[in-house]
C-alpha positions in Angstrom: 0.0 0.2 -0.1 1.6 3.6 -1.2 -0.3 5.7 1.1 -2.7 5.3 3.9 -4.4 7.6 6.9 -6.6 7.9 9.6 -10.5 7.0 9.0 -12.3 8.5 5.6 -10.7 9.7 2.6 -13.4 12.4 1.6 -12.7 15.9 1.0 -9.0 17.0 0.7 -7.6 13.9 2.1 -9.1 11.7 -0.3 -7.7 14.2 -3.4 -4.4 13.9 -1.7 -4.2 10.5 -1.8 -5.5 10.0 -5.4 -2.7 12.6 -6.3 -0.1 10.6 -5.0 -1.3 7.3 -6.2 -1.3 8.8 -9.6 2.1 10.2 -9.2 3.4 6.5 -7.5 2.1 4.9 -10.4 3.7 7.3 -13.0 7.2 6.6 -11.3 6.8 3.0 -11.4 6.0 3.0 -15.2 9.1 4.9 -15.5 11.2 2.7 -13.5 9.7 -0.5 -15.3 10.5 1.0 -18.7 14.3 2.1 -17.7 15.2 -1.2 -16.1 15.5 -2.6 -19.4 19.2 -2.0 -20.4 18.9 -1.3 -23.9 20.7 1.6 -25.9 17.5 3.4 -27.1 16.0 3.3 -23.6 19.0 4.6 -22.0 19.4 7.3 -24.8 16.0 8.2 -24.1 16.3 8.7 -20.7 19.3 10.5 -20.3 18.2 12.8 -23.1 14.7 13.5 -21.9 13.1 16.9 -21.3 15.0 18.3 -18.2 18.0 16.0 -18.3 20.0 18.9 -17.9 18.8 18.8 -14.4 18.5 15.4 -13.9 21.9 14.4 -14.9 23.0 16.6 -12.0 22.8 13.7 -9.7 25.5 11.2 -10.8 23.3 8.5 -8.8 20.6 9.2 -11.0 22.7 9.0 -14.4 23.9 5.6 -13.2 20.5 4.4 -11.9 22.3 3.4 -8.7 21.8 3.7 -5.0 24.1 6.1 -2.9 24.5 3.5 -0.9 26.0 1.0 -3.2 30.1 0.3 -3.3 32.6 1.4 -5.8 33.0 -1.9 -7.0 29.3 -1.9 -8.0 29.8 1.5 -9.7 32.3 0.7 -11.5 30.4 -2.3 -12.8 27.3 -0.4 -13.9 29.7 2.2 -15.7 30.9 -0.1 -17.9 27.4 -1.5 -18.8 25.9 2.1 -19.5 29.1 3.0 -21.2 28.8 0.2 -23.5 25.0 0.9 -24.4 25.1 4.5 -25.0 28.5 4.6 -26.9 28.8 6.4 -29.9 30.1 3.7 -32.1 27.2 1.3 -31.3 24.7 3.9 -32.0 25.7 5.3 -35.5 22.1 6.4 -36.4 21.5 8.3 -33.0 25.6 9.3 -32.7 25.0 12.8 -31.5 22.9 12.1 -28.9 24.9 8.9 -28.1 28.0 10.8 -27.6 26.4 13.7 -25.1 24.8 10.7 -22.9 28.4 9.0 -23.1 29.7 12.0 -21.8 27.2 12.2 -19.3 27.6 8.7 -17.6 31.5 9.2 -18.0 31.1 12.3 -15.8 29.0 10.8 -13.2 31.6 8.1 -12.9 34.2 10.1 -12.4 32.5 12.4 -10.1 31.9 9.2 -8.0 35.5 8.3 -8.0 36.3 11.4 -6.4 35.7 10.8 -2.6 35.2 14.5 -2.3 32.9 15.2 -5.0 31.0 11.9 -3.9 30.5 13.2 -0.4 29.0 16.2 -1.8 26.5 14.5 -3.7 25.7 12.7 -0.7 25.4 15.6 1.5 22.7 16.8 -0.9 20.8 13.5 -0.9 20.8 13.6 2.5 19.8 17.2 2.8 16.7 16.4 0.6 15.9 13.6 2.8 15.9 15.2 5.5 14.1 18.2 4.2 10.9 15.4 2.9 11.0 14.0 6.7 10.9 17.7 8.2 8.1 18.5 5.7 6.0 15.7 6.1 6.1 15.8 9.8 5.1 19.7 9.9 2.2 18.7 7.4 1.1 16.2 9.6 0.8 18.4 12.8 -0.7 21.0 10.5 -3.4 18.4 9.1 -3.9 17.3 12.9 -4.7 20.7 14.1 -7.2 21.4 11.3 -8.8 18.1 12.6 -7.9 16.5 9.0 -6.8 13.2 8.1 -3.0 13.0 7.9 -1.6 11.1 4.8 1.6 9.6 5.3 4.7 8.0 3.4 3.9 4.2 4.3 5.4 2.9 1.2 9.1 3.2 1.1 9.5 3.7 -2.9 7.0 6.3 -2.7 9.3 8.4 0.4 12.2 7.6 -1.8 10.4 9.3 -5.0 9.5 12.6 -2.7 13.6 12.2 -1.5 14.7 12.1 -5.3 12.4 14.9 -6.2 13.8 17.3 -3.7 17.4 16.2 -4.2 17.0 16.9 -8.1 15.8 20.4 -7.1 18.4 20.7 -4.7 21.1 19.7 -7.4 19.3 22.2 -9.8 19.7 25.0 -7.2 23.0 24.7 -6.7 24.2 24.4 -10.6 22.0 27.8 -10.9 24.2 28.9 -8.2 27.4 27.7 -9.4 26.8 29.1 -12.9 26.1 32.6 -11.3 29.3 32.6 -9.3 31.1 31.3 -12.7 29.5 34.1 -14.5 30.5 36.7 -11.7 34.0 35.4 -11.6 34.2 35.8 -15.5 33.0 39.1 -15.4 35.6 40.3 -12.5 38.5 38.5 -14.4 37.4 40.5 -17.7 36.8 43.7 -15.9 40.5 43.2 -13.9 41.9 42.1 -17.5 40.6 45.0 -19.1 42.1 47.4 -16.2 45.4 45.6 -16.6 45.6 46.4 -20.4 44.6 50.0 -19.9 47.2 50.2 -17.2 50.0 48.7 -19.5 48.7 50.7 -22.5 49.3 53.9 -20.0 52.5 52.9 -18.8 53.8 52.0 -22.7 52.5 55.7 -23.5 54.5 57.3 -20.9 57.7 55.4 -21.7 57.4 56.1 -24.9 56.8 60.0 -24.3 59.6 60.2 -21.8 61.7 58.4 -24.5 60.7 61.1 -27.1 61.1 63.7 -24.6 64.9 62.7 -24.0 65.8 62.1 -27.4 64.4 65.9 -28.5 66.4 67.2 -25.7 69.3 68.5 -27.5 67.1 70.1 -30.4 65.2 71.9 -27.9 68.3 73.1 -26.2 69.8 74.1 -29.8 66.4 75.9 -30.8 66.4 77.7 -27.7 70.0 78.8 -28.1 69.7 80.0 -31.7 66.5 81.8 -30.5 68.5 83.6 -28.0 71.2 84.6 -30.5 69.0 85.8 -32.9 67.3 87.9 -29.9 70.5 89.1 -29.0 71.6 90.0 -32.7 68.1 92.2 -33.5 69.0 94.0 -29.9 72.5 95.1 -31.0 71.7 95.8 -34.6 68.7 98.3 -33.3 71.6 99.8 -30.6 74.1 100.5 -33.7 71.5 102.5 -35.7 72.7 106.3 -36.1 70.5 108.8 -35.0 69.1 110.7 -38.0 68.3 114.6 -37.9 64.7 115.1 -37.8 63.2 116.1 -41.5 62.2 119.6 -42.2 59.0 120.6 -43.1 59.1 123.3 -46.3 56.5 125.9 -46.1 55.0 127.5 -49.1 55.5 131.3 -49.0 52.9 132.9 -50.9 53.1 136.2 -53.4 50.3 137.8 -52.2 50.3 141.2 -51.1 48.4 140.5 -48.0 50.9 137.5 -46.9 53.3 137.5 -44.1 56.4 137.1 -47.0 55.9 141.1 -47.1 57.7 141.4 -43.5 60.4 139.1 -44.7 63.9 140.1 -45.7 64.6 140.3 -49.3 66.1 136.8 -50.4 69.7 136.5 -51.3 70.4 135.5 -54.6 73.3 132.9 -54.6 75.8 133.2 -57.5 75.2 131.5 -60.7 78.3 129.5 -60.3 80.5 128.5 -57.9 83.7 129.9 -59.3 81.4 133.5 -58.8 80.8 133.1 -55.1 84.6 132.4 -53.9 87.2 134.9 -54.6 89.6 134.2 -57.2 92.7 132.6 -55.9 96.2 134.1 -56.6 98.5 131.9 -58.7 101.7 131.6 -56.9 104.8 133.1 -58.9 
């Protein structure tokens, strides 16, 4: 019997019991189908909708209980790896390759004792959560005077744990991806800052190099400038003083002009010889 309760299954108690029975029946059908070790069934199982989360549980991938020994893990891996090997499934090689990688990953993870312990801790956390939730639910139903539905069938309890475990694995995977994305972003940002710092340092080195190489040219240019400035100053200082230009005034012949008051102009001789007295010839 999968589910049992107190007397009466009417109302909400009956609907809950019916839901559990339907769920249990579906689980059994899936287990019966997957129990057949054929390549086709295993490829379908490992690539079914939601497989990216189902396959996070290595025990689920290999279809083994968490309590199995390492020898049983190796035996199961050999069975599944042969069934889903791409060489044996040429007509469905792409999906077979993905399934083979999933089986190989689960096997290697369970061989690592630290990784195996983490997987077992997740399964234990799922089991404790189901037990706690069921205990609290029974208290609430008893408080409300309703029949308490309990997990009497170990297989049904196992499936409830499996469901919660799958949820925990999915949450851990989501957090892992978020953490990786964050770390990748931080590494990218750090790398960009390093490149920027390297470019800045390179530019400063090139500027300093050009500055040192052009030092002599700058010094010569300054010296030439000073020499040219000094030469211009000396040339300016050597310039002779010239008398100011006399502005000639026009004297008008008009009777009323001021020319009437001026003394008569002196007529110069027509030639130089007539101006100077004749020199005597020595005898």
